[in-house]
Every structure is written in structure tokens, then in C-alpha cells.
N, C-alpha and C positions, 0 to 999 in steps of 0.2 A: 781267233776266239770260237772257240765252240758255243753253236747256239744252245741256247740252254731252253728246256722243253717247261713249257707252263705245268706247273701242276693245279690239277682241277680236283674239287672234293666230289666225291661221289655221292654224299649223302647232303643235304643242308645244315645250317647251324641251329644248335636247340632251340626252342620254343621261347627260353627264358630270353636269349637275346633280342627278342623281337617285343616281348613281354614290358620287358623293363621301360622300353621306349615310348609304351603307352599307359604309363602310369597315370594316376588319377592327377597327381601334381602336373605332370607334362602336359595333359590335357587342359586342365584349367589354366595352365601358363602359355598354352597354343604352340606349346613344344615338341608335340607330337609330330613326326615324320607324314608327310604329306604323300597321298596313294599315287602311285606310279603311274605316268603320262600314258596314254594308250601305244600300242606298238601298231608301226606304221607298216612295214616291210618285213624285215627278218628280226631273229636275235638268237643268241646263244643261251643255252642252258647246258652246263655241266659238259662244257666245252663242244657241243653239237650245235651247229647252225639250224635254224628252223624257220622255216618260211610261214608267214603269217596266212597266206592265201590259201595251203594247204592244212586242213585239219589233221589228214592223215597223212603221212609222208608214204610213198609209194616204197615197194622194196628196191626198186631199181636206183630211187634216189640215195636209199641207203647201202648201194652197192653190195647190195644181199641177192645171192642166186633165185631167182625164183623156180618154184616147185610146181605151182598151181598155176592153171590156166587164168586168163584176163576175165572171160566171164564163165562163169561157175556157180553150182551150188554151194553155199557157204556149209550148210548142215552135212553134205554129203563130202564136203573136203574136208570139214575136221573130224568126220568118223574117220576118214582115211588117214590124216595125219595121227589120228589117236591110236590107229591099229600099227601104223608105221613107226610109233613110239615103241610099243611094247616087243614090236618083233628086234628093233635095234637094240632095245636094253637086256632083250632075252641073249641078243647074239654078241654084245659086250661082256655080259657075264660067262658066256660059253668062252669067249676070248681070255677073259683074267685066269677061269679055270685051269684052262690044258694050256693056254700059249701067255703066260703073263708078260714077258718083254717082248711080244710081237708088236711092231709099230702099226698094227691094223686098228690096236685099241685107238689111238689118239684119233684114225679116220673115223671111228664108231661114235668117240664121242664129238666130233666135227659133225656128225650125220645130226646126231640126237640135238646138239645146240642149234642146227639149222632148222630141225622140224619146231622146236620149240617157239623160236622166232617168226615163224610161219602161223604157229596156232595163236601166239601172242598178236600177229598182225590181222589175221581172221578176227578175232575177240575185239578188238579196236576197232573194226569196221563196224561193229554193232553199236557203237555209243552213240553216234547222231540218231539212230532208231529207239535207243533207250532213253535218250534225252527227250526226243519226242513223245515217247510215250508217258514219262515222268511228268511233263508238261500237260498232258492231255488228262492224265488222273489228276493233276491239281486243280485244274481249270474244271474238272467235273465236280471235284468235292467241293470248292468255291460254288458253283452253281447248287449244289444239293443243299449246302447251307444256307444261301440265299434265298432259296425255295422253301425251306423249312422256316426262315425267319420271317416271311410274307407270310406263311398259313398262320402262323402264330399271332403274328400281327391282326390279320384279318379276324382270327375267333376271339381277341380281345376288342377290336373295334364292334362284333357284332355283340358283345356282351355289352359294352358301353351304350350303345344304342338301344337295347333291350332294358337297360336300367332308365336312362333318360325317357325312354318311353313309358315306363312304368311309374315312373314319378310323375309325368305329366297326367297320366290318367286317373294317379291317386288325386291329384288336386281338385277340389269343390269348387262346382260349378257357381258363379256369382250371376244372379237376375240382377234386373233392374228394378223390378217391384220390391226385393228386399233391402235394398239400400233406402233408407227414409232422408230426408232433408236434414234433419238434425244431427243423422250419424255423418253426413256428409261436411257439415258444419264443423263438429266436434274434431271429426281428422285433419280438416284444413287448420284448426285454431292447434291441435296439438301438434302438427307439423311446423305450423310458425312459431310456436313456443320452445320447439325443439331446436330447432334451425336458425331461428334469427336471434338477434344478440338484443337484448332489452335496455342496453345502454345507448344503442345507436338511437338518434332522435328522429331520423325517418321511420325506425320501424314503431316509435311511440306513436307519431302523427298517422299512421297506419292502421294501429289498432282503434285510435278514436275515431275514425274513419268508417272504419269496421261497425263499432259498437254504434255509430249516428245512423247507418243505414240499418243496422236491424232494429233498432227503435221505431225509425219509420215503418218497415214492415208491420 
């Protein structure tokens, strides 16, 4: 029995397949799928095995012939690859015009594919640098927002302090000679009449004692 080849989809499922699983009813009933566990060693994506330790797979691990050296300047190599792409593309056009049935056209197509793979690989090597720069920009924006918030808070605090100081300065000064004994007694009586309960027996006794002392004086 011949071994059947496993069919692998080149593209993921439509988004609606996942959106329907996370409907409001499923979330309310706690039926929405849980997030997948973290990947430990390796994983398969579209039929290709990936190692979790390697962020970017090397060309050798993908069985791709290396055209660039191990230690190189990425900008210069990208320019060289771009130039090689134009040259090979023009050669392919010449072959298609002059010798359409020539087997060299497949070689040129393979060369173009190899050059595109190398350019794609070099661009992917910039991804960690891009991620670090994106994180740095986000942190700078957060720092700028917090500094602006602190400045606005300090301005409002200074305004509040000025308002409080102005209110204290506008209060009239009360001197001891301006207060007479009758005013003090009236204030005490008003405070007692407003705060005390007239139906309370102790309140009535206190009032009688106060009257007796006032008559003695």
C-alpha cells in the first residue's frame, strides 16, 4: 500500500471559523477555547518543522544554498542581491525572446527564486532590531505622556495652593479685645440651643445651672 502524502493547507482557515468560537454567548457560558499552551521544543506550521529556540532559521537548516558570507554587511549584500535580481531578470527576458524553448530559462527562474529567498532571509534578520526599536519608541511615548501628566498635575497643584493661600489671606483677623463677654455667652447659648436636645432632662438641668450662675454674677 503506497504511503499517502499528507495534504497541508498553504493558507490558514478564514477568520470567521475562529470568530464564531468567540461569540458573546460562548464567552458568557465560558465555552470559548482556551489559549494554547506555550511551545517548549519544536512545532509544525504548514508542514514545516520549526525550532522554538531559533527565532530565525538559518539557510543551512532549510537546505538552501548560501550565496552570502557568514559575516557581512546586510545593507551591502541587499544592494548586491537587488542588482543580481535585475540582471537575472533581464537575462530571463532575453532567453524568452530569443530562445523560448531553451532549458536555461528554468535555471534562471531557479536563480531568481534563490535570490528572492536570500533577500527575504536578510530582511527577516532585521526583525529583532525592528522589535527592539518599536519597544523603545513605545517606552519613550509612555515616558513622554507620564512627564506631561506630572507637569499638568504640578500646575493644578500650584493653582490650588494659590487659591487656598488667597482664601486664608482674605479671612478677617479676630482680636481678643473685639470679643466681649456677652458675645461669647450669646455664641455659647446659640450653640447649645442648636445642638442640644430640649427634651433631654440633662439639657434642662444644664440650662437651670447656667441661669443660676449668671444671676449670681
